[in-house]
N, C-alpha and C positions, 0 to 999 in steps of 0.2 A: 504494500500500500504506500502511496505517496503522502508525504507530509502536506498538510493544508497550507495554502498560500493566502494569507489574509490580505485583502485589498481594502484597507480602512483609512488610508491617508489621501489627502488632496493630491491631485496629479503634480502640482508644483513641488511638493515635498519629494515625491518619488523622482521627478525629473531632476531636481537639484542634486539629489544624492547620486544619480547616475552620471550627471555632468561632472560632478566632483571627482568621481572615480575614473571616468574616461578621459577627462581633460579636454574634451571638445564636444560641441553640440552635435556634430555629424556622427561621431562614434557613439554618443549617448542615444541618438535617435535610432541608429542601426540596432543597438542592443535592445531598445524598447520596442522596436518594430513600429515606429511612428515617423512622421515627417520631421525634418530638422526645424522647419518653421514652427511646428507645434511645441517643440522643446524650447526654442528661443522665446516664443510667446509666453510660455509659463514662467520662464526665468525673469523676463522683463516685468511681468505682472507681480511676481514675488518681490523684485527689487523696488517696484513702485510702492507696494504695501509697506515694506520695511523702511522706505525712504533712504535707501543707500545702495550702492553697487555691491554685488556679492562676488563678481569676477572681474579681473583685469583682462581685457581683450588684447593680447599681445600677438605679434607676428608668429611667435613660436607656439602659441596655443593659449589656453585659459589658465589663469592663476587666481586662487582665492585672495580676495582683499582681506584686510584685518576684520572687517565686519563679516565677511564670508567665513573666516576661520571660526568666529564665535558662533555663527549660525550652524556651521557644520557640526560642531560639538553637540548641539541640540538635536540635529537631525540624526546623527549616529546613535545617540541614546534612544531616540524614539524608534528608529528602525530596528535596533537590536532588541528593544523591549517587545516589539511586535513579534519577533522571532520567538522570544521566550513564551509569550502568550500562546502562540500557535503550537509550540511544542507541548506546553502544559495541557492544552485542549486535546491534542492527540493522545497524550499519556492518559488522560481521563477516560478516553474511549478505548483504552487498551492497546493503542498503537505504539509501535516502537520504531519510529522513523525520524528522519531529520538529517541535518548535515553539520559536520564539524570542519572548520577551516583552521589549519595550523600553519604557523610560521616557525621554522625550526632551524637550528644549526645542523650542519651536515653529519657530525659525529653520531648523533642518536639514530640516524637512518640505517645504520648497519645492523643493529640488533635490537636496541631498546624499543624504538618506535614500531618496527615490524611486529614485535611481541605484543605490544599493546593493541595495535590495529587488529591483530589476529584474535585476541580476546574479545575485542569490541564486535568484530564480525560474527563470532560464534554466538554471542549473546543477543546482538541487535543486527541481524543481517540486512535490514532495510535502512540502516544509517550509512550514509556516504561520508567519505573523508577526503578533504583536499589538503595537499601538503606543498608548501613553498619553502625552498632551501635558501637561507640567507646567512650572512655573518651576524654575530650577536648584536653588533652595533646598529644594524638595520631593522631588527625585529620590533623594538618598542613602537616605532611609528606605524608599523603594520597593525598592531593591536589598537593603538590610540585612534587611528583613522577608521577602524572597523573593518579592515581588510582581512583580519584574522581574528578568530575567536580565542585561540590559545597561542601562546608563544613559549618555545623551549629555547633557553639561551644560557650560556655560561657567563659568569662574572659580570652581570649587568650592574651598572651604577644605580643607586636609589632614584626612583622616579615616582613622584606623587600621582601620576596619571595611571600607574600600573598597580595591580594587586598581585602579590606573590603567594601562590598556593602552597608551594613546597620549596625547600632548599636542600639539595643533597650536596655534601662536601666531598670532593674527590681529589686525590693526589695527582698533581701534574707530574708526569714522569718522562724520562728519556726512554725511547723505544728503539730497539735494535735486535738483530737476529741473535740466537743463543751463542753463536761462535764469535761474536764481537769481543775484543779484548776487555771491555768494561762490563760485559753481560753478567758477571757474577758478583758485582758490587751490591751491597745492601742499599746504598743510596749514593747519589752523585751531586756534585755542584756543576753549575754551568761552566765554570773555568776548566774543570776536569774534562768535560765533554768537548770543550772548544779546542782541545788538542787533536781532535779527530774531525773529519768532514761533518758538516751540520746541514740540516734541512730545517729552515725556520719559517714561522708563520708571518704572513703579511698583516698590516694593521687592521684589516677588516675582521680578523679573528681575535678573540679574547686572549689566546695563548701569547700573542705578540706582546700585549700589555702586561700580562702576568710575569713574563720573563724579562721585561725591560729593565727593572732594577738590577737584576743579576748581570745582564749583558753590560749595563753601564759601568759596573764595577770590575768587569773583566777586561783589562787593558791589553791591547796588542794581540788580540786573538784572531785577527784576520777577518774572514767574511764567510757567509753561508755559500755552499755550493748550489743550493736551490732555495728560493723564497716562494711560497705559494699561499693562496687563500683557500686551498682545498686540503682538508685533513685526510681525505681518501688518497689523494696523490702522495702526500707525505708518508702515509702508511705503506703504500706500494713501493715507494723508493727505499724506505727503511727495510722492507722485506728483501729487497734486491741487494742490500748492502751498500747503497749509494751514500748513506750518511745516517747520523743519529737524528731522529725527529723527536718532537715533544708533544705529548697528548695525555689525556686521562685514559683510564681503562675503558671508558665509554667509547665504543666504536671499534675496539680491537679485541672484543671478547672471543671471537672465533679463533683468531691467531694466537692468543694467549692460551686458550684451552688446548690447541693443537701443538703448542710448544714451538711455534714458528717465530714468535716475537717474545722479547722480555720487556717488562715495564718496570723501570727502576725509579723510585721517587726522587725528585729533584729537591735539593736543600738550598736555601739562601738564608742562613742563620737558623731557620726553622723550615719545615716542609712547605713547599709552594702548593697552595690549595686552590682549586677552581670550584666555584659554586654553580651547580646546575639547577636552574629554577624553572617553574611553570608559572606563566603569567597570564592574567586577564586584564581587561580595562577596569580601572578602579570604579567602584560603585555600580557595576553591572550585575544584574541578576541573570544567571546563566540558564539558557534553555536546557531541557531535560537531557538531550543527547550530548550536548557540550559538557554538562555537569558530570554525566556518567563517564565520558572519556577522560575528563580532568581527574576524576577520582582514581581511575586506573593508572594514569600517569604518576600521580602522587604515590600510590602504593608501589609501583615498579621502581621509581627512583629511590624511595626509602629502602626497599629491599636490596637494591644494588649497593647503596651506601653501606648498609650493614654487612653485606657480603665482602666488600672491599676491606672493611675494618677487620673482619675475621681472617681474611687471607693474609693481611699484613701482620697480624698477631701471630699466626702460624709461622710465617717466615722469620719473625724475630725470635721465636722460641728456640 
């Protein structure tokens, strides 16, 4: 069964939201299957009622004005609350349908996210899931703008527009094949690793910022053989022996279990930790399907955090 699509808003609200997302009247009209003139007319009517312009008409496209940004926050809240009402009405009738849109970092797509999606599909086969892969720094805006229901990101700075549902703390480690000269160390510093070829993260990734203090204090270490914004590429290169990469255990579970990679915690005075969080827009009441998916993510991240702690305790024993 399909989730109900409530049509309870004035066309101007719906059209404004679509123009905001698409960045042009033409693309919005195509998406809504209406004439461009109809979209333009509704926006002009809305601007007249509000007494201010909502979009700047630029050669490169449309851009929200300051008033448009304020109005957009209201529209996002209204549209998302409608999704929640629709979901709750479906649940009341015994339906288990809906859609969950996720903005996530690449690392969780190797094992963690597929596990949760698998559980979700088993329990709620009529719930669809959309996944966009981004760097941690780009995820907050996706949630705030209403383009994503949930965000999974490492090491996000505090943001009053976001609500954190869970925080799992994971060790950032140097990853390398078991035959690497450093593979049997219980822990490593960046300076020790820097005597070998390195694969480093670009600024789009939180790993770059977590390692920055250690890199700054390691003088005359040379340069990375590869810099990348893909943790998957870094993992593949580490597997081939191209250099030492830096990641959490999240995303290399299969390689660790098979013994093809070693993960050695990095120290910079103390362990370098990376927080994996699940985020929603602050103040939002989640639709039933989104809430169910979020709960599964919280359980999975908490379980993996505990498993890592137990593994490290066994290694130290």
